[in-house]
C-alpha positions as CSV (number, residue, x, y, z in Angstrom):
1,M,18.6,-22.1,16.1
2,P,17.6,-18.5,15.3
3,K,14.1,-17.9,14.0
4,A,13.3,-16.9,10.4
5,T,13.1,-13.2,9.9
6,W,9.4,-13.1,9.4
7,N,8.7,-15.1,12.5
8,R,11.1,-13.0,14.6
9,I,9.5,-9.8,13.3
10,L,6.0,-11.2,14.1
11,D,7.1,-11.9,17.7
12,E,8.5,-8.5,18.2
13,L,5.5,-6.8,16.7
14,T,3.2,-8.9,19.0
15,L,5.1,-7.6,22.0
16,A,4.7,-4.0,20.7
17,V,0.9,-4.6,20.3
18,L,0.7,-6.0,23.8
19,Q,2.5,-2.8,25.0
20,D,-0.2,-0.8,23.2
21,Q,-2.9,-2.8,24.9
22,Q,-1.4,-2.3,28.4
23,A,-0.6,1.4,27.8
24,P,-2.8,2.7,24.9
25,P,-1.2,5.6,23.0
26,Q,-2.8,9.1,23.2
27,P,-5.3,9.9,20.5
28,G,-3.4,10.8,17.3
29,Q,-0.2,9.4,18.6
30,P,1.5,6.3,17.1
31,G,1.6,3.1,19.1
32,H,4.5,0.9,19.8
33,A,3.9,-1.2,16.6
34,D,4.0,2.0,14.5
35,R,7.1,3.2,16.2
36,Y,8.8,-0.2,15.7
37,R,8.0,-0.2,11.9
38,R,9.4,3.3,11.6
39,L,12.6,2.3,13.4
40,K,13.0,-0.4,10.7
41,T,12.6,2.4,8.1
42,A,15.2,4.4,9.8
43,A,17.5,1.4,9.8
44,V,17.4,1.3,6.0
45,E,18.2,5.0,6.0
46,Q,21.2,4.4,8.2
47,V,22.7,2.2,5.6
48,T,21.9,4.2,2.5
49,K,22.4,7.7,4.1
50,R,19.3,8.8,2.1
51,P,15.7,9.5,3.2
52,L,13.2,6.6,2.6
53,V,9.5,6.6,2.0
54,I,7.2,3.6,1.8
55,Y,4.6,3.1,-0.8
56,A,3.0,-0.3,-0.3
57,S,-0.3,-2.1,-0.7
58,A,-1.6,-5.4,0.5
59,C,-1.5,-6.8,-3.0
60,T,0.2,-10.1,-1.9
61,S,-1.9,-10.6,1.2
62,P,-4.9,-12.8,0.7
63,G,-8.4,-12.1,2.0
64,K,-8.5,-8.3,1.9
65,P,-12.2,-7.2,1.9
66,V,-11.6,-4.4,-0.5
67,P,-12.0,-4.2,-4.3
68,P,-8.7,-5.1,-6.2
69,E,-8.7,-1.5,-7.6
70,W,-8.1,-0.1,-4.1
71,L,-4.8,-1.9,-3.9
72,M,-3.6,-0.4,-7.2
73,I,-1.9,2.9,-8.2
74,D,-4.5,5.6,-8.7
75,F,-4.7,9.4,-8.5
76,S,-5.5,9.4,-4.8
77,D,-2.0,8.2,-4.2
78,K,-0.7,11.7,-5.0
79,I,-1.9,12.9,-1.6
80,G,-0.1,10.0,0.1
81,F,3.2,10.8,-1.7
82,K,2.8,14.5,-0.8
83,T,2.2,13.6,2.8
84,V,5.4,11.5,3.2
85,T,7.7,13.7,1.1
86,E,6.6,17.2,2.3
87,N,9.0,17.3,5.2
88,I,11.9,15.7,3.4
89,E,14.6,18.0,2.1
90,P,15.8,17.5,-1.5
91,P,17.7,16.4,-3.5
92,N,17.7,12.7,-2.5
93,L,14.9,10.3,-2.1
94,D,14.5,6.5,-1.8
95,V,11.1,4.9,-2.4
96,L,10.2,1.4,-1.3
97,V,7.5,0.1,-3.7
98,H,5.3,-2.9,-3.2
99,S,2.4,-2.7,-5.7
100,P,0.5,-4.6,-8.4
101,G,0.4,-1.6,-10.7
102,G,-2.7,0.3,-11.7
103,I,-3.5,3.4,-13.7
104,V,-0.6,4.4,-16.0
105,E,-1.6,8.1,-16.0
106,A,-1.6,8.1,-12.2
107,A,2.0,6.7,-12.2
108,E,2.9,9.5,-14.6
109,S,1.5,12.1,-12.2
110,I,3.5,10.6,-9.4
111,V,6.7,10.6,-11.4
112,H,6.1,14.3,-12.2
113,Q,5.3,15.0,-8.5
114,L,8.5,13.3,-7.2
115,R,10.8,14.7,-9.9
116,A,9.6,18.3,-9.4
117,R,11.4,18.2,-6.0
118,F,14.0,15.4,-6.0
119,T,16.8,15.1,-8.6
120,S,18.1,11.8,-7.3
121,V,15.4,9.1,-6.8
122,H,16.2,5.4,-6.1
123,F,13.5,2.7,-5.9
124,I,13.8,-0.3,-3.6
125,I,11.8,-3.4,-4.5
126,P,11.9,-6.0,-1.7
127,S,9.4,-8.3,-3.4
128,F,6.8,-7.2,-6.0
129,A,6.2,-4.2,-8.3
130,K,4.3,-5.0,-11.5
131,S,2.8,-3.4,-14.5
132,A,2.4,0.4,-13.9
133,A,4.5,0.0,-10.7
134,T,7.3,-1.3,-13.0
135,M,6.9,1.8,-15.1
136,L,7.1,4.0,-11.9
137,V,10.3,2.2,-10.9
138,M,11.8,2.8,-14.3
139,S,11.7,6.6,-13.5
140,G,14.5,6.1,-10.9
141,D,18.1,6.8,-11.3
142,E,18.8,3.4,-9.8
143,I,16.8,0.3,-8.8
144,L,17.7,-1.8,-5.7
145,M,16.1,-5.3,-5.7
146,D,16.3,-8.5,-3.7
147,R,17.3,-11.4,-5.9
148,D,13.8,-12.9,-5.2
149,A,12.0,-9.7,-6.0
150,E,10.3,-9.2,-9.4
151,L,9.1,-6.5,-11.7
152,G,6.7,-7.3,-14.6
153,P,5.9,-6.5,-18.2
154,I,4.3,-3.1,-19.0
155,D,2.0,-4.2,-21.8
156,P,-1.3,-2.5,-21.3
157,Q,-4.4,-4.4,-20.2
158,M,-7.7,-3.2,-21.8
159,R,-11.1,-3.5,-20.2
160,T,-13.5,-5.6,-22.3
161,Q,-16.9,-7.2,-21.7
162,N,-15.2,-10.3,-20.4
163,G,-12.7,-8.6,-18.1
164,F,-9.2,-7.4,-19.0
165,S,-7.2,-8.4,-22.1
166,P,-3.7,-7.6,-23.3
167,A,-3.8,-4.7,-25.8
168,E,-1.3,-6.5,-28.0
169,A,-3.4,-9.7,-28.0
170,I,-6.5,-7.7,-29.0
171,L,-4.6,-6.3,-32.0
172,E,-3.2,-9.7,-32.9
173,Q,-6.6,-11.3,-32.8
174,F,-8.0,-8.6,-35.1
175,R,-5.2,-9.1,-37.5
176,K,-5.8,-12.9,-37.4
177,A,-9.5,-12.3,-38.2
178,Q,-8.6,-10.1,-41.1
179,D,-6.2,-12.7,-42.6
180,E,-8.6,-15.6,-42.2
181,L,-11.6,-13.7,-43.6
182,K,-9.5,-12.5,-46.5
183,E,-8.7,-16.1,-47.3
184,D,-12.2,-17.5,-46.6
185,P,-15.1,-15.0,-46.1
186,S,-17.4,-17.8,-45.1
187,K,-15.7,-17.8,-41.6
188,I,-17.4,-14.5,-40.8
189,Q,-20.1,-16.4,-38.8
190,S,-17.4,-17.8,-36.5
191,W,-15.7,-14.5,-36.0
192,L,-18.7,-12.3,-35.5
193,P,-19.2,-13.3,-31.8
194,I,-15.5,-12.7,-31.1
195,L,-15.2,-9.4,-32.8
196,A,-18.6,-7.9,-31.8
197,P,-17.6,-7.1,-28.2
198,L,-14.4,-5.2,-29.3
199,G,-16.4,-2.0,-29.9
200,P,-15.7,0.8,-32.3
201,S,-12.6,2.3,-30.6
202,L,-11.0,-0.6,-28.7
203,L,-8.5,-1.3,-31.5
204,I,-7.3,2.3,-31.7
205,D,-7.3,2.7,-27.9
206,S,-5.2,-0.5,-27.6
207,Q,-2.6,0.8,-30.0
208,H,-2.5,4.2,-28.2
209,A,-2.1,2.4,-24.8
210,I,0.8,0.4,-26.1
211,N,2.5,3.4,-27.6
212,L,2.0,5.4,-24.4
213,S,3.5,2.8,-22.1
214,K,6.6,2.5,-24.4
215,E,7.0,6.2,-24.7
216,M,6.8,6.8,-20.9
217,V,9.4,4.2,-20.0
218,A,11.7,5.3,-22.8
219,Q,11.4,9.0,-21.8
220,W,11.9,8.3,-18.1
221,T,14.9,6.0,-18.5
222,R,16.4,8.4,-21.0
223,T,15.9,11.4,-18.8
224,Y,16.7,10.0,-15.4
225,M,18.4,6.6,-15.4
226,F,20.7,7.5,-18.3
227,A,21.1,11.2,-17.8
228,N,24.3,12.4,-19.4
229,D,24.8,9.0,-21.0
230,P,25.7,9.3,-24.7
231,G,23.9,6.0,-25.3
232,A,20.8,7.0,-23.5
233,V,18.4,6.9,-26.5
234,N,19.4,3.4,-27.6
235,K,19.4,2.0,-24.0
236,S,16.0,3.5,-23.2
237,E,14.5,2.2,-26.4
238,Q,15.8,-1.3,-25.8
239,I,14.4,-1.4,-22.2
240,S,11.0,-0.1,-23.4
241,R,10.8,-2.7,-26.2
242,Y,11.8,-5.5,-23.9
243,L,9.3,-4.7,-21.1
244,S,6.4,-4.1,-23.5
245,D,6.8,-7.2,-25.6
246,H,3.7,-9.2,-24.8
247,S,4.4,-11.8,-27.5
248,A,7.7,-12.7,-25.7
249,F,6.3,-12.7,-22.1
250,K,3.0,-14.3,-23.1
251,S,1.5,-13.4,-19.7
252,H,1.2,-10.1,-17.9
253,A,2.0,-11.8,-14.7
254,R,5.5,-13.1,-15.7
255,A,8.4,-12.2,-13.5
256,V,11.2,-9.9,-14.6
257,K,14.2,-10.6,-12.5
258,I,17.5,-8.8,-11.8
259,A,19.3,-10.8,-14.5
260,D,16.7,-9.9,-17.1
261,L,17.0,-6.3,-16.3
262,L,20.8,-6.3,-16.3
263,S,20.9,-8.0,-19.7
264,N,18.7,-5.2,-21.1
265,G,20.9,-2.4,-19.7
266,V,18.8,-1.4,-16.6
267,R,20.7,0.1,-13.7
268,V,19.8,-2.3,-11.0
269,A,21.6,-3.8,-8.0
270,D,21.0,-6.8,-5.8
271,T,20.5,-5.7,-2.2
272,R,22.2,-8.9,-1.1
273,S,25.5,-7.5,-2.4
274,N,25.3,-5.2,0.7
275,P,24.5,-7.5,3.7
276,A,23.6,-4.6,5.9
277,L,21.2,-3.2,3.4
278,Y,19.6,-6.6,2.6
279,K,19.0,-7.2,6.3
280,A,17.4,-3.8,6.9
281,V,15.2,-4.0,3.8
282,D,14.2,-7.5,4.6
283,E,13.2,-6.7,8.1
284,L,11.2,-3.7,7.0
285,Y,9.4,-5.7,4.3
286,C,8.5,-8.4,6.9
287,C,7.0,-5.6,9.1
288,L,4.8,-4.5,6.2
289,D,3.8,-8.1,5.4
290,V,2.8,-8.7,9.0
291,L,0.9,-5.5,9.1
292,F,-1.1,-6.2,5.9
293,A,-1.8,-9.8,6.9
294,N,-3.0,-9.1,10.4
295,S,-4.9,-5.8,10.1
296,T,-7.4,-3.9,8.0
297,V,-4.7,-1.7,6.5
298,Y,-4.6,-2.1,2.7
299,K,-2.3,0.7,1.6
300,L,0.4,2.5,3.4
301,F,2.5,5.7,2.8
302,E,5.0,6.3,5.5
303,N,8.4,7.7,6.4
304,S,10.7,7.4,9.5
305,I,9.9,10.8,10.9
306,G,6.2,10.1,11.6
307,D,4.5,11.3,8.5
308,A,2.0,8.8,7.2
309,L,-1.2,8.2,5.3
310,I,-2.8,4.9,6.1
311,R,-5.8,3.5,4.2
312,Q,-7.9,0.9,6.1
313,A,-10.7,-1.4,5.1
314,P,-14.1,-0.7,6.6
315,S,-14.5,-4.2,8.1
316,P,-12.2,-6.7,9.9
317,I,-10.2,-9.2,7.9
318,P,-10.7,-12.9,8.7
319,S,-7.7,-14.7,10.2
320,S,-5.4,-16.3,7.7
321,P,-4.7,-20.0,8.1
322,V,-1.1,-19.5,6.8
323,L,0.0,-17.2,9.7
324,R,1.7,-18.4,12.8
325,G,1.4,-16.6,16.2
326,P,-1.4,-14.4,17.4
327,Q,-3.4,-12.2,15.1
328,L,-2.4,-8.6,15.6
329,P,-5.1,-5.9,16.0
330,S,-4.7,-2.9,13.8
331,P,-1.9,-0.8,15.2
332,T,-2.9,2.4,13.5
333,P,-5.8,4.9,13.9
334,P,-8.6,4.7,11.3
335,N,-8.2,6.5,8.0
336,P,-8.3,9.4,7.2
337,T,-6.5,10.6,10.4
338,P,-2.8,10.2,9.8
339,P,-0.5,9.3,12.7
340,K,1.5,12.1,14.2
341,P,5.2,12.0,15.3
């Protein structure tokens, strides 16, 4: 019986690492494990006939000794995208995304950065792209997803004294307080401890954040996904309303699947409808998962021609009890020196 894809990829990567141990690569040169992963990237390109870059973080790998913010979209990602797209000729680009989301304005900067050079951008989601990463993906002409992959709601999360709270829930809570106090002012003592931490500008900031997320998705889908479509405005508004509706999702972590996107007019395709593409993407994603689970790498920008920016944690990661097979040493040189072809 053949092995499951993840186990087979682990075995093959283990052999590549053993080769590196027996014949260490020259300083600044990629090892066998890096070359193996880039061959898997090239295999996707052979199917799509389009250049592919990877933007992935260890957001689904437990035990990373880094702050959660390091795994998210931020403005430092711009140099990573520049690094892996600089030697790619326009107009076509595919971007594999695996991200929990992050700073909305950083996602906006990345969209502007990519669209300044590439007129046709497809996003490939093998597993997970949430929140601001969903917004980034909505700037594509087309989205390719595995049926098990998921996007997420784009309702903004606001920082409060007790952590992060949905912007729409903050507004709803304030409206509820107004209604109850109007009916019974004596409830003020119950509401004061709840309303006091909101601060003087949080309500306005929450509304602005909601509007900004909606406007970005509506603008990007109208401009790119539905370019030259006479129904672009209505389609874009529907998608924006759907993805930002916190009252419908009830949780920022809810999954948005292919069927949900199709029913709201998003141009999305199931990678499994093309067996060769599904196999190539699945093997590449397993490479990334093995890398994140067995090394100190927490964020990766890479293409098949040897350009990469790899961010690594400053300390080793404890072995994970869910893995099978030997733990792989880090196959990449320490950040900030990128591997060379």
